[in-house]
VOPAGU-2260 file (C-alpha; in pm, 1 decimal, decimal comma):
REM VOPAGU-2260
SITE   aa  ch    i         X         Y         Z
SITE  MET   A    0  -24025,5     959,8   10521,2
SITE  GLU   A    1  -23688,3    1123,3   10459,1
SITE  ILE   A    2  -23737,1    1501,4   10436,6
SITE  ALA   A    3  -23368,1    1594,1   10416,3
SITE  PRO   A    4  -23043,3    1400,0   10408,9
SITE  ARG   A    5  -23033,9    1188,7   10729,7
SITE  ILE   A    6  -23353,4    1354,5   10861,3
SITE  THR   A    7  -23685,4    1169,2   10872,7
SITE  ILE   A    8  -24037,2    1218,5   11002,1
SITE  ASP   A    9  -24285,3     953,1   11107,6
SITE  GLU   A   10  -24604,3    1029,5   11296,8
SITE  LYS   A   11  -24534,6     723,0   11514,9
SITE  VAL   A   12  -24190,9     851,9   11620,3
SITE  ARG   A   13  -24173,0    1158,1   11844,6
SITE  PHE   A   14  -24516,3    1275,4   11725,5
SITE  GLY   A   15  -24385,1    1338,7   11373,7
SITE  LYS   A   16  -24100,2    1569,5   11474,5
SITE  PRO   A   17  -23790,9    1561,2   11251,5
SITE  VAL   A   18  -23542,1    1306,6   11387,2
SITE  ILE   A   19  -23208,7    1163,1   11281,6
SITE  LYS   A   20  -23275,5     871,9   11046,1
SITE  GLY   A   21  -23282,5     538,0   11226,5
SITE  THR   A   22  -23308,9     698,7   11571,6
SITE  ARG   A   23  -23561,1     870,1   11795,3
SITE  VAL   A   24  -23330,8    1170,2   11846,3
SITE  PRO   A   25  -23508,0    1493,4   11742,7
SITE  VAL   A   26  -23324,4    1761,0   11547,2
SITE  ASP   A   27  -23431,3    2029,6   11796,3
SITE  LEU   A   28  -23275,6    1833,3   12083,2
SITE  ILE   A   29  -22940,2    1822,7   11904,8
SITE  ILE   A   30  -22950,3    2195,2   11828,8
SITE  GLY   A   31  -23048,5    2269,8   12188,5
SITE  LYS   A   32  -22766,7    2060,7   12332,4
SITE  LEU   A   33  -22510,2    2233,4   12110,5
SITE  ALA   A   34  -22654,3    2574,9   12197,6
SITE  GLY   A   35  -22631,8    2479,3   12564,2
SITE  GLY   A   36  -22258,5    2424,5   12533,6
SITE  MET   A   37  -22219,1    2053,9   12464,0
SITE  THR   A   38  -21948,7    1964,8   12212,9
SITE  TYR   A   39  -22007,8    1754,1   11904,3
SITE  GLU   A   40  -21823,6    1471,8   12076,4
SITE  GLU   A   41  -22043,5    1490,6   12387,3
SITE  VAL   A   42  -22363,1    1487,5   12180,8
SITE  MET   A   43  -22229,6    1200,3   11970,2
SITE  ALA   A   44  -22147,4     995,5   12280,2
SITE  GLU   A   45  -22468,4    1069,8   12467,3
SITE  TYR   A   46  -22705,5     997,3   12178,3
SITE  ASP   A   47  -22497,9     746,4   11975,8
SITE  LEU   A   48  -22478,0     975,6   11672,7
SITE  THR   A   49  -22213,1    1045,0   11411,6
SITE  LYS   A   50  -22064,8    1382,3   11323,3
SITE  GLU   A   51  -22253,6    1357,2   10994,1
SITE  ASP   A   52  -22580,8    1323,3   11189,4
SITE  ILE   A   53  -22505,8    1642,5   11382,3
SITE  LEU   A   54  -22407,6    1830,1   11067,6
SITE  ALA   A   55  -22729,8    1713,2   10901,2
SITE  ALA   A   56  -22930,6    1848,9   11195,9
SITE  LEU   A   57  -22750,9    2183,8   11174,5
SITE  ASP   A   58  -22804,3    2198,8   10799,2
SITE  TYR   A   59  -23173,8    2118,1   10835,2
SITE  ALA   A   60  -23218,0    2386,4   11103,7
SITE  ALA   A   61  -23027,5    2647,1   10901,4
SITE  LYS   A   62  -23238,3    2583,9   10591,9
SITE  HIS   A   63  -23559,2    2611,3   10793,1
SITE  LEU   A   64  -23449,4    2935,2   10955,7
SITE  SER   A   65  -23349,0    3084,6   10621,2
SITE  ASN   A   66  -23715,3    3064,3   10516,6
SITE  GLU   A   67  -23847,0    3218,2   10837,2
SITE  GLU   A   68  -24008,1    3561,1   10812,7
SITE  VAL   A   69  -23991,5    3789,7   11112,0
SITE  ARG   A   70  -24200,0    4105,3   11121,9
SITE  ALA   A   71  -24148,1    4391,1   11361,4
SITE  VAL   A   72  -24458,2    4489,3   11552,3
SITE  GLY   A   73  -24461,2    4815,1   11724,2
């Protein structure tokens, strides 16, 4: 099932984690690789993705984080 542009979930693929459509590459893996210092080009080459796939993963993550509520405990 497509849950965002280029992002799908399927309980039979990666335990239902969001992945790039048509692949088994999870969104969180892409975000982690970029955060770890890989360039778009390196991620694209290593996981056979397009720049649009990476941008879709970033967009999906940003939208999810925008809804996150953080409460200070102290």
